[in-house]
Structure formats: structure tokens, C-alpha cells
C-alpha positions, 0 to 999 in steps of 0.5 A: 547358429549358422544359417545360410539363406540361398536364392537359388536362381537369377532374378528373371529382370536381373541387370546387375546384383545390386538389384538382385539383392533388392529382393532380398530387402526382407532376409536383409532385415532379418540377418541384421536384426538377429545377428546377435543370435545367428550367424545369417549369411544371405548368399546368390547365384550371379551371371558373372563368371567369378564369386564376390561380395559387396562388403559395403552393403549390410549383411555381405551377400555373397555371389556365386557364379551359375555353371556354363551349362546353355541348356540350364540357365533357366532359373529353376534349374540353376546349378553352381559347384562352386557354391555346392563347395562353398557350402560343404566348407560353411557346414551351416546348421540350417539352409534356407532356400528363397524361392524355387531352385529344383536341382540345389535343394535336391543335391543338398538333400542327398548329401549326407555330409551336410545338416539335413535341416532345410527350409524354405521361403516360398510365395507367389503361385506356385506348385512345389516339387520340394516339398519331401525334401523340407523341414520347414516351410515359411510361407508369405500367404494364409491361402498358401498354407491352407491350399498348398502346405496344409499337412506342414501346417498340421505337423507345426512345421509351416508358419506365416513370414509375411512381406517386410516393410522398414519402419521409414516407409510407413507414411501417413500424408494428407497432401496428395498429388494424384488421384491414382497411382499403378506401379509395375512393369509395363507390360502385358501382364500388368495390364496398365492399359485397364486404365484407359477409361479412367484417364479422362477424369483422374489425375494419374501416375504410372511408375515402371518400365518396359516393353510396352511403354511406347505404345502406352504412351501413345495410347495414354497421349490425349490425356497426357495433361492427367497421366504421368509416367515417370519410368522405374524408381529406385525402391527407396523412392517409391513410397514418397509417391505412394504415400501422396496418392488417394488409391492405388490401382493394380490391374494385373491380370495374375499376381500373387501378393505384390510388394507394391500392396504392403507398401500402399498399405503402409502409405495408408493408400487402399488398394484396388485390383482384379478379383480374378488375378489376385491369389494372395489375401488382404481384408476385402472391402476394408483396406481396398477391394478386389473387384470384377473387371466391369467394376473396375471404373464404377468403384474407382469412382465411389472411392474417390468421390466418397471422402469418409468412407476413403479416409476409413479405408485408409486408416484401416490400411495403415493399421493393417500394415502396422500389423502385418509387415512391420520389422518387429513382426517379421523378426518374431515371425522367423525367429519362431519358425527357426526355433522349430526348424532347428528341432526337425529333420526332413518328413518325406515320410508323411506323404504318400507314395505316389507323391514320392514317386511322381517327385523322384520321377521328376528328379530322375528326369533332370538328371537324364535331361542334364546328363545328356545335355552335358555329354552332348556338350562335351562331345561337341568340344571333343569333336571341335578340338579334334578336327581343329588338332587334325589341321 
């Protein structure tokens, strides 16, 4: 069985293709571990003007250029005729989209020459207009299944596909160099400034880079003996730093269930984060804590000064990660979903007429928008070439 997993838009912070491939660590593992059963290929979009593959990388990801239409460089509306043509030639049995990509899934759904077995791997806080074209949904969180994809769950065609942590990143150690670790882009949303009240008393490690770097360095300067900024790190090194920290404090203003949570639990490091910001779930007060903004400083103090309690939730965190994020678990979750997906086609008929009309209107708007700008672009080129020719 041939399965193609498509990443239908560029990474928002893409600098090169290796960075894009890094966000496919779970899908890479799946393609490797199930290669004796399925032919699983990973396809990405690239801002380069040509297709290419990294043959020295496991899984052999293939990259396809996005069409150079200025208006449609928006991440969810990328178009790639090169990818579309390759998909027709590849004739896959199943196509799975990782994340949102409104145009490509709809094109595939309408293309009658290709099998109509379309799956999605979704995470984060998304409302997905793709639902009517899906044959199966892999969701990263239970709350998504209950709230967003309940009708799929009732029909038995939605299941969890959790975060994947490699075995080498399950690290337990009693040697702790830092009290607190915080990982994320140095941006307003990640809200690292909330760590400032903790800086005087606790030794803090901050991993990440971003537009607020200089501003944060200035604000934390009075506590530079305690607070260490080490910039961005290769993903392979992050677990080593997490394991040497007592707790993770993640003060972000808005999140789903970030990968660093899973990485922390795999190192037996409890996570403390804001209740109002986190939509993903974990066992509250057993492997970490969802706190109110005003309670952050007090709870951090409690955990760091209460060794018995911290050791208990550390053990819980490691056990939780062992049951949720190990490769054997993820492999089985994916395989179970594929078995079900291979026996289903899309289930558009279960949706209400109102929902179908809204979705069709959305795509109709996109097509009008798309062809208007395409016409405008072609007209502009014609006018320029005409006047150049009359000189």
C-alpha cells in the first residue's frame, strides 16, 4: 500500500528545508518503522523554484515548489502544480495531509482519477473546513476529538496520534544544573517576561531566539547571574538540557500542546503553565500544573522547595510520557488508523446541509479570489510586455 503524507504549507519560520523536515520527526519515524508493511513517502512544499530530495536523510522526503503567485503565499493556500502532477503519476492508495492546506485537499477530493481516501493529522487550536473531504482524522489531543471531531469519533474514524519522542530523549537524571527551564521563540506570545519575578531567586535557563531577544536581555540584566539565554538549539540537544532542570515553566499566552511538554515529561520534568493559555491536556497536578497567572510564582516556590512532592510528580511525568509518547505507541496508533482508513471513503453525507453550504461557499470564495489575482497577474504581464514591445 502506498501512502503519501503531504505537508501542504511552508513552516512559518522556515529558513531551509532541514528545518521543515524537523517538524516531521513523528512522520519520519512512522515511515521508517512501517516500511516493511507500507510504502510511506513524505512530501513537502518549498519556496525554491525546483523539486529535490534529500537522499541522505531517512524517509527520503521530496520537496515541491509552490507556484509563484504573490497573493497565494499565505500558508494555508499554497498551490503547487508540480506536486499535483507528481501525485497523479504516483497513484497513491491513501493521501494524508499534516496540518491545514485548504486548496490541495480540495483539489484532491475533486480529482476523480485518484483514490478518494484522504486523511488528516491535526493539532493545535484549529477549526477545520476540511472536514467534509476527510475519510479519517488523526488528532493529537483528546479534547480535539471530543470538541472538534466528535462526529468522526462516533463513526469510528477518528483517533489519537500523539506526539512522538525518540527513545534516546527519555532521560532521567538526579544531576540538576538549573531550577527552571523555559523553551520557545523570544516573542510576545511566548511571554518570557512572566519569568522576571522568578529570576531573583531561581536559576533559569531560557532556550530560544526571536525578535524580543535584546529587550529581554536588557530586562533580565540585573539577574544575569541567575538567568542564562543560550539561543536556539538543534532539536537533538534539547532533551539533555531539559533533563538537567528541575521543572519547566512555560508562560505562553496561547498554545495547543507544545512538543516541549512531551519532551519534558520524557525527562521526568514537571511542566507549569498557564491554565487560560493551554488547550491541550495533561493530568493536572500529577505531572505538572495549570495555574492562574497570579499563582505562578507561589506554585513554582512550592514545587522547588518541596522535594518529596517534586520527586513524585517527576516520576508520574516520566511514566505518563512512557505510556503516551514512545515510538511503539505512536506506531500502533498510526497503523490502527490506516487499517480503518483503508476501508472508508469520505463521509460528506453525515454533515448537515448548512455545514456543506458554508464549506462550499468558502471554497467558492477561494476560487474567485484565486482566479481574480491570476487574471490580474497575467494582465499585468501582458500590459508590460505590450508596452515594452512598442518602444
